[in-house]
Every structure is written in structure tokens, then in C-alpha cells.
PQR file of N, CA, C, O and H, with PARSE charges and radii, in Angstrom:
ATOM      1  N   MET A   1      26.017 -21.038  -6.072 -0.4000 1.5000
ATOM      2  CA  MET A   1      24.574 -20.704  -6.757 -0.0000 2.0000
ATOM      3  C   MET A   1      23.122 -20.618  -5.622  0.5500 1.7000
ATOM      4  O   MET A   1      22.262 -19.747  -5.747 -0.5500 1.4000
ATOM      5  N   GLN A   2      23.091 -21.453  -4.785 -0.4000 1.5000
ATOM      6  CA  GLN A   2      22.212 -21.263  -3.808 -0.0000 2.0000
ATOM      7  C   GLN A   2      21.712 -20.280  -3.700  0.5500 1.7000
ATOM      8  O   GLN A   2      20.734 -19.697  -4.169 -0.5500 1.4000
ATOM      9  H   GLN A   2      23.790 -22.161  -4.683  0.4000 1.0000
ATOM     10  N   ASP A   3      22.780 -20.043  -2.744 -0.4000 1.5000
ATOM     11  CA  ASP A   3      22.940 -18.506  -1.954 -0.0000 2.0000
ATOM     12  C   ASP A   3      22.989 -17.266  -2.142  0.5500 1.7000
ATOM     13  O   ASP A   3      22.912 -16.367  -1.304 -0.5500 1.4000
ATOM     14  H   ASP A   3      23.574 -20.516  -2.363  0.4000 1.0000
ATOM     15  N   LEU A   4      23.189 -17.168  -3.851 -0.4000 1.5000
ATOM     16  CA  LEU A   4      23.141 -15.952  -4.212 -0.0000 2.0000
ATOM     17  C   LEU A   4      21.523 -16.271  -4.672  0.5500 1.7000
ATOM     18  O   LEU A   4      20.823 -15.805  -3.774 -0.5500 1.4000
ATOM     19  H   LEU A   4      23.251 -17.898  -4.531  0.4000 1.0000
ATOM     20  N   THR A   5      20.775 -16.810  -5.594 -0.4000 1.5000
ATOM     21  CA  THR A   5      19.338 -17.131  -4.920 -0.0000 2.0000
ATOM     22  C   THR A   5      18.478 -16.323  -4.320  0.5500 1.7000
ATOM     23  O   THR A   5      17.595 -15.491  -4.528 -0.5500 1.4000
ATOM     24  H   THR A   5      21.344 -17.190  -6.323  0.4000 1.0000
ATOM     25  N   LEU A   6      19.220 -17.028  -3.280 -0.4000 1.5000
ATOM     26  CA  LEU A   6      18.389 -17.347  -1.436 -0.0000 2.0000
ATOM     27  C   LEU A   6      18.493 -15.104  -1.399  0.5500 1.7000
ATOM     28  O   LEU A   6      17.557 -14.305  -1.433 -0.5500 1.4000
ATOM     29  H   LEU A   6      19.937 -17.704  -3.111  0.4000 1.0000
ATOM     30  N   ASN A   7      19.923 -14.855  -1.325 -0.4000 1.5000
ATOM     31  CA  ASN A   7      20.437 -13.520  -0.997 -0.0000 2.0000
ATOM     32  C   ASN A   7      19.091 -12.781  -2.055  0.5500 1.7000
ATOM     33  O   ASN A   7      18.336 -11.899  -1.646 -0.5500 1.4000
ATOM     34  H   ASN A   7      20.683 -15.505  -1.298  0.4000 1.0000
ATOM     35  N   MET A   8      19.060 -13.171  -2.952 -0.4000 1.5000
ATOM     36  CA  MET A   8      18.344 -12.756  -4.461 -0.0000 2.0000
ATOM     37  C   MET A   8      16.930 -12.610  -3.856  0.5500 1.7000
ATOM     38  O   MET A   8      16.493 -11.479  -4.066 -0.5500 1.4000
ATOM     39  H   MET A   8      19.674 -13.888  -3.284  0.4000 1.0000
ATOM     40  N   ARG A   9      16.023 -13.456  -3.125 -0.4000 1.5000
ATOM     41  CA  ARG A   9      14.619 -13.909  -2.986 -0.0000 2.0000
ATOM     42  C   ARG A   9      14.979 -12.936  -1.601  0.5500 1.7000
ATOM     43  O   ARG A   9      14.482 -11.824  -1.782 -0.5500 1.4000
ATOM     44  H   ARG A   9      16.377 -14.375  -2.955  0.4000 1.0000
ATOM     45  N   PHE A  10      15.305 -12.975  -0.997 -0.4000 1.5000
ATOM     46  CA  PHE A  10      15.598 -11.618   0.650 -0.0000 2.0000
ATOM     47  C   PHE A  10      15.670 -10.456   0.003  0.5500 1.7000
ATOM     48  O   PHE A  10      14.866  -9.564   0.276 -0.5500 1.4000
ATOM     49  H   PHE A  10      15.708 -13.878  -0.850  0.4000 1.0000
ATOM     50  N   ASN A  11      16.578 -10.296  -0.894 -0.4000 1.5000
ATOM     51  CA  ASN A  11      16.153  -8.735  -1.075 -0.0000 2.0000
ATOM     52  C   ASN A  11      14.955  -8.152  -2.134  0.5500 1.7000
ATOM     53  O   ASN A  11      14.609  -6.970  -2.149 -0.5500 1.4000
ATOM     54  H   ASN A  11      17.231 -11.020  -1.116  0.4000 1.0000
ATOM     55  N   VAL A  12      14.623  -8.770  -2.651 -0.4000 1.5000
ATOM     56  CA  VAL A  12      12.938  -8.803  -2.694 -0.0000 2.0000
ATOM     57  C   VAL A  12      11.937  -9.027  -2.224  0.5500 1.7000
ATOM     58  O   VAL A  12      10.851  -8.562  -2.572 -0.5500 1.4000
ATOM     59  H   VAL A  12      14.904  -9.730  -2.638  0.4000 1.0000
ATOM     60  N   ILE A  13      12.172  -9.835  -1.291 -0.4000 1.5000
ATOM     61  CA  ILE A  13      11.020  -9.535   0.212 -0.0000 2.0000
ATOM     62  C   ILE A  13      11.281  -8.318   0.942  0.5500 1.7000
ATOM     63  O   ILE A  13      10.276  -7.780   1.406 -0.5500 1.4000
ATOM     64  H   ILE A  13      13.054 -10.213  -1.009  0.4000 1.0000
ATOM     65  N   VAL A  14      12.678  -7.607   1.210 -0.4000 1.5000
ATOM     66  CA  VAL A  14      12.906  -6.461   1.621 -0.0000 2.0000
ATOM     67  C   VAL A  14      12.575  -5.468   1.378  0.5500 1.7000
ATOM     68  O   VAL A  14      12.299  -4.516   2.109 -0.5500 1.4000
ATOM     69  H   VAL A  14      13.494  -8.044   0.832  0.4000 1.0000
ATOM     70  N   LEU A  15      12.556  -5.674  -0.546 -0.4000 1.5000
ATOM     71  CA  LEU A  15      12.395  -4.602  -0.813 -0.0000 2.0000
ATOM     72  C   LEU A  15      10.681  -4.061  -0.788  0.5500 1.7000
ATOM     73  O   LEU A  15      10.097  -3.020  -0.489 -0.5500 1.4000
ATOM     74  H   LEU A  15      12.780  -6.447  -1.140  0.4000 1.0000
ATOM     75  N   ALA A  16      10.338  -5.283  -1.237 -0.4000 1.5000
ATOM     76  CA  ALA A  16       8.955  -5.311  -1.157 -0.0000 2.0000
ATOM     77  C   ALA A  16       7.815  -5.107  -0.074  0.5500 1.7000
ATOM     78  O   ALA A  16       6.692  -4.645  -0.274 -0.5500 1.4000
ATOM     79  H   ALA A  16      10.813  -6.128  -1.480  0.4000 1.0000
ATOM     80  N   ILE A  17       8.471  -5.651   1.367 -0.4000 1.5000
ATOM     81  CA  ILE A  17       7.723  -5.082   2.144 -0.0000 2.0000
ATOM     82  C   ILE A  17       7.449  -3.393   2.479  0.5500 1.7000
ATOM     83  O   ILE A  17       6.407  -2.953   2.962 -0.5500 1.4000
ATOM     84  H   ILE A  17       9.384  -6.027   1.529  0.4000 1.0000
ATOM     85  N   PRO A  18       8.454  -2.715   2.159 -0.5600 1.5000
ATOM     86  CA  PRO A  18       7.838  -1.151   2.431  0.2800 2.0000
ATOM     87  C   PRO A  18       6.874  -0.917   0.788  0.5500 1.7000
ATOM     88  O   PRO A  18       5.952  -0.103   0.740 -0.5500 1.4000
ATOM     89  N   ILE A  19       7.168  -1.528  -0.104 -0.4000 1.5000
ATOM     90  CA  ILE A  19       6.590  -1.184  -1.104 -0.0000 2.0000
ATOM     91  C   ILE A  19       4.547  -1.007  -0.539  0.5500 1.7000
ATOM     92  O   ILE A  19       3.782  -0.047  -0.452 -0.5500 1.4000
ATOM     93  H   ILE A  19       7.917  -2.189  -0.066  0.4000 1.0000
ATOM     94  N   ALA A  20       4.401  -2.620  -0.273 -0.4000 1.5000
ATOM     95  CA  ALA A  20       3.656  -3.106   0.388 -0.0000 2.0000
ATOM     96  C   ALA A  20       2.774  -2.228   1.489  0.5500 1.7000
ATOM     97  O   ALA A  20       1.606  -1.859   1.372 -0.5500 1.4000
ATOM     98  H   ALA A  20       5.023  -3.400  -0.344  0.4000 1.0000
ATOM     99  N   ILE A  21       3.408  -2.075   2.255 -0.4000 1.5000
ATOM    100  CA  ILE A  21       3.306  -0.993   2.919 -0.0000 2.0000
ATOM    101  C   ILE A  21       2.742   0.581   2.592  0.5500 1.7000
ATOM    102  O   ILE A  21       2.037   1.159   3.420 -0.5500 1.4000
ATOM    103  H   ILE A  21       4.357  -2.374   2.351  0.4000 1.0000
ATOM    104  N   ASN A  22       2.958   0.939   1.861 -0.4000 1.5000
ATOM    105  CA  ASN A  22       3.130   2.479   0.985 -0.0000 2.0000
ATOM    106  C   ASN A  22       1.748   2.181   0.549  0.5500 1.7000
ATOM    107  O   ASN A  22       0.780   2.597   1.185 -0.5500 1.4000
ATOM    108  H   ASN A  22       3.531   0.469   1.189  0.4000 1.0000
ATOM    109  N   VAL A  23       1.587   1.139  -1.018 -0.4000 1.5000
ATOM    110  CA  VAL A  23       0.424   0.676  -1.250 -0.0000 2.0000
ATOM    111  C   VAL A  23      -1.087   0.758  -0.330  0.5500 1.7000
ATOM    112  O   VAL A  23      -2.154   1.360  -0.448 -0.5500 1.4000
ATOM    113  H   VAL A  23       2.374   0.801  -1.535  0.4000 1.0000
ATOM    114  N   ALA A  24      -0.461  -0.255   0.670 -0.4000 1.5000
ATOM    115  CA  ALA A  24      -1.769  -0.156   2.170 -0.0000 2.0000
ATOM    116  C   ALA A  24      -2.217   1.023   2.799  0.5500 1.7000
ATOM    117  O   ALA A  24      -3.222   1.044   3.509 -0.5500 1.4000
ATOM    118  H   ALA A  24       0.406  -0.744   0.766  0.4000 1.0000
ATOM    119  N   LEU A  25      -1.406   2.151   2.530 -0.4000 1.5000
ATOM    120  CA  LEU A  25      -1.306   3.145   3.379 -0.0000 2.0000
ATOM    121  C   LEU A  25      -2.195   4.469   2.187  0.5500 1.7000
ATOM    122  O   LEU A  25      -2.882   5.379   2.651 -0.5500 1.4000
ATOM    123  H   LEU A  25      -0.590   2.134   1.952  0.4000 1.0000
ATOM    124  N   TYR A  26      -1.985   4.291   0.832 -0.4000 1.5000
ATOM    125  CA  TYR A  26      -2.172   4.817  -0.065 -0.0000 2.0000
ATOM    126  C   TYR A  26      -3.686   4.511  -0.106  0.5500 1.7000
ATOM    127  O   TYR A  26      -4.703   5.205  -0.091 -0.5500 1.4000
ATOM    128  H   TYR A  26      -1.426   3.552   0.455  0.4000 1.0000
ATOM    129  N   SER A  27      -3.393   3.061  -0.170 -0.4000 1.5000
ATOM    130  CA  SER A  27      -5.489   2.875  -0.586 -0.0000 2.0000
ATOM    131  C   SER A  27      -5.917   2.966   0.441  0.5500 1.7000
ATOM    132  O   SER A  27      -7.048   3.351   0.147 -0.5500 1.4000
ATOM    133  H   SER A  27      -2.567   2.498  -0.182  0.4000 1.0000
ATOM    134  N   MET A  28      -5.894   2.892   1.854 -0.4000 1.5000
ATOM    135  CA  MET A  28      -6.215   3.383   2.992 -0.0000 2.0000
ATOM    136  C   MET A  28      -6.657   5.003   2.764  0.5500 1.7000
ATOM    137  O   MET A  28      -7.876   5.156   2.700 -0.5500 1.4000
ATOM    138  H   MET A  28      -4.975   2.580   2.094  0.4000 1.0000
ATOM    139  N   LEU A  29      -5.887   6.169   2.640 -0.4000 1.5000
ATOM    140  CA  LEU A  29      -5.668   7.251   2.035 -0.0000 2.0000
ATOM    141  C   LEU A  29      -7.217   7.262   1.393  0.5500 1.7000
ATOM    142  O   LEU A  29      -8.281   7.604   1.909 -0.5500 1.4000
ATOM    143  H   LEU A  29      -4.896   6.044   2.693  0.4000 1.0000
ATOM    144  N   GLY A  30      -6.878   6.702  -0.067 -0.4000 1.5000
ATOM    145  CA  GLY A  30      -8.074   6.895  -0.847 -0.0000 2.0000
ATOM    146  C   GLY A  30      -9.537   6.814  -0.757  0.5500 1.7000
ATOM    147  O   GLY A  30     -10.518   7.264  -1.348 -0.5500 1.4000
ATOM    148  H   GLY A  30      -6.014   6.424  -0.487  0.4000 1.0000
ATOM    149  N   ALA A  31      -9.227   5.951   0.364 -0.4000 1.5000
ATOM    150  CA  ALA A  31     -10.727   5.179   0.555 -0.0000 2.0000
ATOM    151  C   ALA A  31     -11.019   6.388   1.816  0.5500 1.7000
ATOM    152  O   ALA A  31     -12.194   6.662   2.061 -0.5500 1.4000
ATOM    153  H   ALA A  31      -8.429   5.586   0.844  0.4000 1.0000
ATOM    154  N   LEU A  32     -10.549   6.683   2.144 -0.4000 1.5000
ATOM    155  CA  LEU A  32     -10.969   8.027   3.577 -0.0000 2.0000
ATOM    156  C   LEU A  32     -11.123   8.951   2.876  0.5500 1.7000
ATOM    157  O   LEU A  32     -11.901   9.787   3.337 -0.5500 1.4000
ATOM    158  H   LEU A  32      -9.595   6.460   1.945  0.4000 1.0000
ATOM    159  N   LEU A  33     -10.513   9.269   1.498 -0.4000 1.5000
ATOM    160  CA  LEU A  33     -11.041  10.859   0.831 -0.0000 2.0000
ATOM    161  C   LEU A  33     -12.334  10.275   0.259  0.5500 1.7000
ATOM    162  O   LEU A  33     -13.172  10.350   1.158 -0.5500 1.4000
ATOM    163  H   LEU A  33      -9.881   8.590   1.124  0.4000 1.0000
ATOM    164  N   TYR A  34     -12.750   9.849  -0.592 -0.4000 1.5000
ATOM    165  CA  TYR A  34     -13.994   8.725  -1.096 -0.0000 2.0000
ATOM    166  C   TYR A  34     -14.918   9.055   0.018  0.5500 1.7000
ATOM    167  O   TYR A  34     -15.877   9.818  -0.094 -0.5500 1.4000
ATOM    168  H   TYR A  34     -12.069   9.788  -1.322  0.4000 1.0000
ATOM    169  N   ALA A  35     -14.618   8.522   0.943 -0.4000 1.5000
ATOM    170  CA  ALA A  35     -16.080   8.169   2.310 -0.0000 2.0000
ATOM    171  C   ALA A  35     -15.951   9.887   2.322  0.5500 1.7000
ATOM    172  O   ALA A  35     -16.967  10.569   2.191 -0.5500 1.4000
ATOM    173  H   ALA A  35     -13.839   7.902   1.034  0.4000 1.0000
ATOM    174  N   GLY A  36     -14.873  10.382   2.458 -0.4000 1.5000
ATOM    175  CA  GLY A  36     -15.054  11.824   3.262 -0.0000 2.0000
ATOM    176  C   GLY A  36     -15.870  12.737   1.994  0.5500 1.7000
ATOM    177  O   GLY A  36     -16.611  13.615   2.436 -0.5500 1.4000
ATOM    178  H   GLY A  36     -14.048   9.827   2.564  0.4000 1.0000
ATOM    179  N   TRP A  37     -15.809  12.624   0.555 -0.4000 1.5000
ATOM    180  CA  TRP A  37     -16.405  13.374  -0.348 -0.0000 2.0000
ATOM    181  C   TRP A  37     -17.296  12.655  -0.719  0.5500 1.7000
ATOM    182  O   TRP A  37     -17.695  13.098  -1.795 -0.5500 1.4000
ATOM    183  H   TRP A  37     -15.207  11.911   0.196  0.4000 1.0000
ATOM    184  N   GLU A  38     -18.026  11.487  -0.334 -0.4000 1.5000
ATOM    185  CA  GLU A  38     -19.031  10.695  -0.524 -0.0000 2.0000
ATOM    186  C   GLU A  38     -19.937  11.957   0.848  0.5500 1.7000
ATOM    187  O   GLU A  38     -20.902  12.697   0.658 -0.5500 1.4000
ATOM    188  H   GLU A  38     -17.701  11.127   0.541  0.4000 1.0000
ATOM    189  N   PHE A  39     -19.118  11.742   2.132 -0.4000 1.5000
ATOM    190  CA  PHE A  39     -20.135  11.608   3.382 -0.0000 2.0000
ATOM    191  C   PHE A  39     -20.900  13.694   3.108  0.5500 1.7000
ATOM    192  O   PHE A  39     -22.043  14.138   3.219 -0.5500 1.4000
ATOM    193  H   PHE A  39     -18.334  11.141   2.287  0.4000 1.0000
ATOM    194  N   VAL A  40     -19.507  14.407   2.728 -0.4000 1.5000
ATOM    195  CA  VAL A  40     -19.875  15.840   2.507 -0.0000 2.0000
ATOM    196  C   VAL A  40     -21.140  15.864   1.224  0.5500 1.7000
ATOM    197  O   VAL A  40     -22.177  16.492   1.436 -0.5500 1.4000
ATOM    198  H   VAL A  40     -18.579  14.046   2.638  0.4000 1.0000
ATOM    199  N   GLY A  41     -20.933  15.140  -0.063 -0.4000 1.5000
ATOM    200  CA  GLY A  41     -22.021  15.152  -1.047 -0.0000 2.0000
ATOM    201  C   GLY A  41     -23.544  14.807  -0.212  0.5500 1.7000
ATOM    202  O   GLY A  41     -24.656  15.333  -0.256 -0.5500 1.4000
ATOM    203  H   GLY A  41     -20.091  14.630  -0.235  0.4000 1.0000
ATOM    204  N   TRP A  42     -23.071  13.865   0.411 -0.4000 1.5000
ATOM    205  CA  TRP A  42     -24.359  13.603   1.281 -0.0000 2.0000
ATOM    206  C   TRP A  42     -25.091  14.160   2.307  0.5500 1.7000
ATOM    207  O   TRP A  42     -26.221  13.765   2.595 -0.5500 1.4000
ATOM    208  H   TRP A  42     -22.168  13.438   0.447  0.4000 1.0000
ATOM    209  N   VAL A  43     -24.260  15.455   3.132 -0.4000 1.5000
ATOM    210  CA  VAL A  43     -24.213  16.411   4.093 -0.0000 2.0000
ATOM    211  C   VAL A  43     -25.082  17.751   2.672  0.5500 1.7000
ATOM    212  O   VAL A  43     -26.169  18.323   2.766 -0.5500 1.4000
ATOM    213  H   VAL A  43     -23.342  15.776   2.898  0.4000 1.0000
ATOM    214  N   THR A  44     -24.544  17.791   2.077 -0.4000 1.5000
ATOM    215  CA  THR A  44     -24.938  19.400   1.208 -0.0000 2.0000
ATOM    216  C   THR A  44     -26.219  18.940   0.049  0.5500 1.7000
ATOM    217  O   THR A  44     -27.011  19.590  -0.634 -0.5500 1.4000
ATOM    218  H   THR A  44     -23.661  17.327   2.001  0.4000 1.0000
ATOM    219  N   ARG A  45     -25.992  17.743   0.207 -0.4000 1.5000
ATOM    220  CA  ARG A  45     -27.095  17.438  -0.794 -0.0000 2.0000
ATOM    221  C   ARG A  45     -28.669  18.056  -0.115  0.5500 1.7000
ATOM    222  O   ARG A  45     -29.712  17.921  -0.755 -0.5500 1.4000
ATOM    223  H   ARG A  45     -25.349  17.215   0.761  0.4000 1.0000
TER
END
């Protein structure tokens, strides 16, 4: 029984890693897009 819970926990970690990487990449991309938009707005003002 202990082995099963350990295996489930390991699977959750393995699944969570790429999700966390994707979230970090998308938030970085969103921040870059927002900064670019702000910069364009500042230049064209």
C-alpha cells in the first residue's frame, strides 16, 4: 500500500513538472508581450 501511494506521488510530480514549465513560459511570454505593447504605446504617444 505504501508503494502505491509513493508511485502516485511520483506520477503527480512527473505530471506537474511540464505543467509548471509551461505556466512559467506562458507567463514570461505574456509579460514580454505586455512590455512590448507598453513600449509601443510609449513610443507612438
